[in-house]
C-alpha positions in Angstrom: 27.5 -91.3 17.0 30.3 -89.3 16.1 33.1 -92.3 17.1 31.0 -94.4 14.9 31.4 -91.8 12.2 34.8 -91.3 12.4 35.7 -95.1 13.0 33.3 -96.3 9.7 35.2 -93.6 7.6 38.8 -94.3 8.8 38.1 -98.2 8.4 37.3 -97.4 4.9 40.4 -95.2 4.2 42.8 -97.9 5.7 41.1 -100.3 3.3 41.5 -98.3 0.3 45.3 -97.8 1.2 46.0 -101.5 1.6 44.5 -102.7 -1.0 46.0 -99.6 -3.1 49.5 -101.4 -3.9 47.1 -104.5 -5.2 45.6 -102.1 -7.6 48.6 -100.6 -9.1 50.6 -104.1 -9.6 48.0 -105.5 -11.1 47.4 -102.3 -13.4 50.8 -102.2 -14.3 51.1 -105.5 -15.4 48.2 -105.1 -17.8 49.5 -102.6 -19.5 52.5 -104.3 -19.6 50.6 -107.4 -21.6 49.1 -105.0 -23.8 52.1 -103.0 -24.5 53.9 -106.5 -25.1 51.6 -108.7 -26.5 54.1 -110.9 -28.6 56.8 -111.5 -25.2 54.5 -112.4 -22.5 51.9 -114.2 -25.4 53.7 -115.6 -28.4 51.2 -119.0 -28.9 48.1 -116.1 -28.7 46.6 -118.5 -25.6 43.5 -117.7 -24.1 45.2 -118.6 -21.2 48.8 -117.8 -20.0 50.7 -117.3 -17.5 53.5 -114.5 -16.7 56.6 -113.7 -14.5 57.3 -109.9 -14.1 60.5 -109.2 -12.4 59.7 -108.1 -8.6 56.1 -108.9 -9.1 53.7 -111.8 -8.1 52.8 -114.3 -10.4 49.5 -113.7 -12.6 47.3 -115.5 -14.4 45.9 -114.1 -17.7 42.5 -115.1 -19.1 42.0 -113.7 -22.8 37.8 -113.3 -23.1 36.6 -112.4 -26.6 33.7 -110.3 -27.2 31.3 -109.9 -29.8 31.3 -105.7 -29.8 34.2 -103.9 -31.3 34.2 -101.4 -28.7 36.9 -101.8 -25.7 35.7 -101.9 -22.3 36.5 -99.7 -19.6 39.0 -101.8 -16.9 37.6 -102.2 -13.5 38.4 -104.0 -10.4 36.4 -106.8 -8.2 37.0 -109.2 -5.6 36.3 -112.7 -5.3 36.7 -115.6 -2.8 37.9 -118.8 -4.0 38.2 -121.1 -0.7 40.3 -120.0 1.4 41.9 -117.5 -0.3 40.8 -113.6 -1.9 41.6 -112.3 -4.7 41.1 -109.3 -6.7 40.6 -109.1 -10.3 41.1 -106.5 -12.9 39.1 -106.7 -16.6 41.4 -104.8 -18.5 40.6 -104.2 -22.6 43.3 -106.6 -24.8 42.2 -105.4 -28.2 39.3 -104.3 -30.2 37.2 -107.8 -29.5 38.1 -108.8 -26.5 39.6 -108.3 -22.7 41.7 -110.0 -20.4 41.2 -111.1 -16.7 44.1 -111.0 -14.6 44.1 -112.5 -10.7 46.1 -111.4 -7.3 46.3 -113.1 -4.6 45.4 -110.7 -1.8 44.2 -112.7 0.9 46.7 -111.3 3.3 45.5 -107.9 2.5 42.0 -109.0 3.1 43.3 -110.6 6.6 45.0 -107.6 7.8 41.5 -105.3 6.7 39.3 -107.8 8.6 41.9 -107.7 11.7 41.8 -103.8 11.4 38.3 -103.7 11.4 37.7 -106.2 14.6 40.6 -103.8 16.2 38.4 -100.7 15.5 35.2 -102.3 17.0 37.3 -103.1 20.3 38.8 -99.5 20.2 34.8 -97.9 19.9 33.6 -100.4 22.1 36.2 -99.6 25.0 35.6 -95.7 24.1 31.8 -95.9 24.3 32.2 -97.4 27.6 34.7 -94.6 28.3 32.4 -92.0 27.2 29.6 -93.6 28.8 31.7 -93.8 32.3 32.9 -90.2 32.3 29.4 -88.9 31.4 28.0 -90.5 34.6 30.7 -89.5 37.0 30.3 -86.2 35.2 26.7 -86.1 35.9 27.3 -87.2 39.3 30.2 -84.3 39.8 27.5 -81.9 38.4 24.3 -83.2 40.5 26.6 -82.5 44.1 26.1 -79.0 44.1 22.8 -79.3 42.5 21.5 -81.1 45.6 23.4 -79.3 48.3 21.6 -76.1 46.4 18.3 -77.7 46.8 19.1 -78.7 50.2 19.8 -75.2 51.3 16.3 -74.1 49.5 14.5 -76.6 51.2 16.2 -75.9 54.6 15.3 -72.2 53.9 12.4 -70.6 57.1 10.1 -68.8 54.9 9.6 -67.1 58.0 13.5 -65.8 58.7 14.7 -65.0 55.0 18.3 -64.6 55.1 21.2 -65.2 52.3 22.6 -68.5 51.4 26.1 -69.3 51.8 27.0 -70.2 48.7 30.8 -70.3 48.9 31.6 -74.1 48.7 30.0 -74.3 45.4 31.9 -74.5 42.3 32.5 -71.2 40.2 30.0 -72.5 37.5 27.2 -72.1 40.1 28.1 -68.6 42.0 26.0 -66.7 39.1 23.1 -68.7 40.3 23.7 -68.3 43.6 24.0 -64.3 43.2 20.7 -64.4 41.5 18.8 -66.5 44.4 20.5 -64.1 47.1 19.2 -61.1 45.1 15.4 -62.5 45.0 15.9 -63.5 48.5 16.8 -59.9 49.5 13.8 -58.6 47.1 11.3 -60.7 49.1 13.2 -59.6 52.3 12.6 -56.4 51.5 8.8 -56.7 49.9 7.8 -58.6 52.9 9.4 -55.8 55.6 7.6 -53.2 53.2 4.1 -54.7 53.0 4.4 -55.6 56.6 5.0 -51.8 57.0 2.9 -50.7 54.4 -0.8 -52.9 56.4 0.3 -51.4 59.6 0.1 -47.6 58.4 -2.7 -48.3 56.2 -4.3 -49.5 59.5 -2.9 -46.8 62.0 -3.2 -43.5 58.4 -7.3 -44.9 58.4 -7.8 -45.5 61.6 -7.0 -42.3 63.0 -8.9 -39.6 61.0 -11.7 -42.1 61.4 -11.1 -41.5 65.1 -10.9 -37.8 65.2 -14.0 -37.5 63.0 -16.1 -40.1 65.4 -15.1 -37.7 68.4 -15.9 -34.6 66.6 -19.4 -35.9 65.6 -20.0 -37.1 68.9 -18.9 -33.9 70.9 -21.3 -31.8 68.3 -24.5 -34.0 69.1 -23.7 -33.4 72.8 -26.0 -30.7 72.7 -27.9 -28.4 69.9 -24.9 -26.0 68.5 -24.8 -22.7 66.0 -24.9 -23.7 62.5 -21.1 -22.7 62.6 -20.2 -25.2 64.8 -22.2 -28.0 62.3 -20.6 -25.9 59.6 -16.9 -25.9 61.1 -17.2 -29.6 62.1 -18.9 -30.8 58.7 -15.4 -28.9 57.3 -13.5 -30.7 59.3 -14.6 -33.9 58.4 -14.3 -33.4 54.8 -10.5 -32.5 55.0 -10.5 -35.7 56.6 -12.0 -37.5 54.1 -10.0 -36.1 51.5 -6.9 -37.4 53.1 -8.0 -40.9 53.4 -9.1 -40.9 49.6 -6.0 -39.8 48.9 -4.2 -42.3 51.1 -6.9 -45.1 49.3 -5.8 -43.7 46.2 -2.1 -44.1 46.8 -2.7 -47.6 48.2 -5.0 -48.3 44.6 -1.7 -47.6 43.0 0.3 -50.2 44.5 -2.7 -52.9 42.8 -2.1 -51.4 39.5 1.9 -50.8 39.9 1.4 -54.8 40.7 -0.2 -55.4 37.5 2.4 -53.1 35.3 5.1 -55.1 36.5 3.5 -57.9 34.2 3.4 -55.3 31.0 5.2 -56.6 27.9 8.6 -54.4 27.0 8.9 -52.4 23.9 11.7 -50.9 22.0 11.7 -47.4 21.8 13.7 -44.2 22.3 14.0 -43.7 25.8 15.1 -39.9 25.2 12.5 -39.2 22.8 10.4 -40.8 25.4 11.8 -38.6 28.7 11.5 -35.6 26.1 8.0 -36.2 26.1 7.5 -36.1 29.8 9.7 -33.7 30.2 7.2 -31.1 27.8 4.4 -32.7 30.6 6.8 -31.2 33.2 7.3 -28.1 32.1 3.6 -27.1 31.9 2.9 -28.4 35.5 6.7 -26.7 37.0 5.0 -23.3 34.9 1.9 -23.4 37.4 3.7 -23.2 40.1 6.5 -20.5 38.8 9.4 -22.8 38.5 11.3 -24.7 35.4 12.2 -27.6 34.2 15.4 -27.8 32.4 16.3 -31.6 30.2 20.0 -31.9 29.7 19.5 -35.8 28.0 22.3 -37.9 26.4 22.7 -39.4 24.2 20.7 -38.2 21.4 19.1 -41.5 20.5 18.9 -45.1 22.7 17.0 -47.9 21.5 16.0 -50.0 24.8 13.5 -52.8 25.3 11.9 -51.3 28.6 8.4 -51.1 30.1 7.0 -47.4 29.6 4.3 -47.7 32.2 7.0 -48.7 35.5 9.6 -45.8 33.8 7.1 -43.0 33.9 5.9 -43.8 37.3 9.3 -43.6 38.9 9.8 -40.5 37.0 7.0 -38.6 37.6 7.2 -39.4 41.3 10.8 -37.8 41.0 9.7 -34.8 39.2 6.6 -34.4 41.3 8.8 -34.5 44.9 11.2 -31.8 43.1 9.0 -29.4 42.0 7.0 -29.9 45.4 10.0 -29.5 47.6 11.6 -26.6 45.2 11.1 -22.9 46.2 9.3 -20.5 43.7 11.7 -19.2 41.0 13.4 -22.6 41.1 14.9 -24.7 38.0 14.7 -28.4 38.1 17.0 -30.3 36.0 16.8 -33.9 34.2 19.6 -35.2 33.1 20.4 -38.5 31.6 23.7 -40.1 30.3 25.0 -43.8 29.5 28.0 -45.3 31.9 29.3 -48.5 32.8 26.8 -50.5 30.7 24.2 -48.8 32.7 21.7 -45.6 31.3 21.6 -43.2 34.1 18.6 -40.7 34.8 19.1 -37.8 37.1 16.5 -35.1 38.6 18.0 -32.8 40.0 16.4 -30.3 42.5 16.8 -26.7 44.4 15.5 -27.3 47.8 16.3 -27.6 51.6 17.1 -31.3 50.7 16.7 -34.7 52.5 18.0 -36.2 55.5 20.1 -38.9 54.4 20.0 -41.0 57.5 16.4 -41.8 56.8 15.0 -44.8 55.0 12.6 -42.6 52.0 11.3 -45.4 50.1 9.8 -47.3 53.2 6.0 -46.8 53.3 4.8 -43.6 55.4 8.0 -41.8 55.7 7.1 -38.3 55.1 9.4 -35.6 55.1 8.8 -31.5 55.5 5.7 -30.1 55.7 4.4 -30.6 52.1 1.8 -33.4 53.3 1.0 -36.0 51.2 0.5 -40.3 51.8 4.0 -41.0 52.1 4.0 -43.6 49.3 5.7 -42.3 46.6 8.8 -42.9 47.0 8.2 -46.7 48.1 6.0 -47.2 44.6 8.7 -45.4 42.7 11.2 -47.9 44.3 8.9 -51.0 43.5 8.4 -49.8 39.6 12.4 -49.7 39.6 13.0 -52.7 40.9 10.9 -54.1 38.5 12.5 -52.6 35.7 15.4 -54.5 37.5 16.9 -51.1 38.1 17.7 -49.2 41.2 17.1 -45.9 42.8 18.3 -43.7 45.2 18.0 -39.5 46.8 21.2 -38.0 47.8 21.9 -34.4 48.8 23.5 -31.9 46.0 27.2 -31.1 47.3 27.2 -27.7 45.5 24.2 -26.3 47.3 21.0 -27.2 48.6 18.7 -29.8 46.6 18.5 -32.9 46.4 19.1 -35.7 43.3 17.1 -38.4 42.5 18.9 -41.4 40.4 17.2 -44.2 38.4 20.3 -46.5 37.3 18.8 -48.8 34.7 21.2 -51.8 33.4 21.6 -51.9 29.5 23.9 -55.0 29.0 20.9 -56.8 27.5 19.5 -54.5 25.0 19.7 -53.6 21.9 21.4 -50.0 21.9 22.0 -47.3 19.6 23.7 -44.3 20.6 24.4 -40.9 18.5 25.9 -38.1 20.4 27.9 -34.9 18.5 31.1 -36.1 17.4 30.8 -39.8 18.7 28.8 -43.2 17.5 28.8 -46.2 19.2 
C-alpha cells in the first residue's frame, strides 16, 4: 500500500511537471495577444493564427459572451483523433474570451509511458517485497522450529537446561527465560519431593511414639501420675504435629498469594509499618529492632502479601536466634536497578555449607517445622526476586537478603540531598 501511494504521488508530480511547459507557453501567448491585439488580429477576426518566434503555432478563437464580467482563465485537455490538445480559455476583452490550443501529444505519450513504467516498477517492487517477506519469515521460522523441537524433546522426568548457542542473538533472551523457568521447575520439583517425604517422616515419627507410649501404658494398670505423664507427652507431640500441619497449610496459602494482584505502594512506608510491629515482638523478648531504610520514598508495584511473608520470616528467625539484648537491623537501599532489603542479627551465625532453604532443614536447637525459609524462597521467586543468607564478617550473626529487581516499576525516590 505504501508503494502504491508513493507511486501515485510521484506519477501526478511528474505529469504536472511535464505539462507545466505547455501551460506556461499558452499563458505567455494569451498575455501577448491581449496586450498586442492590433498586431496579432488587426482585422478583429473571430478565428486567426499567430506566430511567435521560438513558439509553436496556435489557433486562436474569439468567443463573445452576454456578460460584461471577465472570466477567469482555466485549462482543459481535449483529444482529437490521434492528437491531444491543451486548451486555455483566457479573457480577451470585457464581453469576450479567447480559446488557445496547443498540441501536447508528445507530452501525453511521455506521461502514458511513465505510467506504464511506474506500474511495472510497482509490480516488480511488490513481488520483491513478497519474496523478501517470505524469505524472512522462513528464516525466522527456522530458530522457532528448532526451539519447538527442543521443547518437545524435553523429558519432564529429567529436566535440564536447553542449549541455545546455535540460535540467533535475537532469541537469546527467550532462551534464557525458558532456562530460568526450567531451573525454577527443577527447584520446585526437587523441594516438593523433599516436602512430601519430610511431611510423611515428620508426622509418622510422633504418631509412632504416641502409639508406643499408649501401648506401653495400657499393658497394665498404672498410677495416675503415669497416665498423666503419657497424656502430657502425647499433647506435646500433637502440638508439634499441629505446628507442622499449619506450616503445610501455609504453603497452600502462599500458592494462592502468588496470584494476588500487585498494587502500587510506597515500599519504604510499608516496611516502616512492618518494622513497628516487629519492634513490639522483639521487645517482648528483650531485644531491639532498628530500622535503617533508604531512600525515603520508593513507589513500586508489588504483591505485598508475599513481601510481608519473606520479611516476616527473616525477622522472626533473627529474633529467635539472637541472644537477649541483641539488636536486629532492617535496612534497605537501591543499587544496580535493584531494591535490596537486609535483616542483620547478632546470633551465632549459620552453617553456609547447608541448604537452609530446603524443606525441613533445621538449624540450632530452637525447634520449628523447618519450612519457614522454604516458604520465604517460594514467595521471593513469585515476586521475581532472590533471597540469600550469609554470615556477618564483622562479628557473629547472619545477614538475610532479599533482592527485588525494579527495572519494570515506576520509581520515585527521594533521599537527603538527592533526588532520582
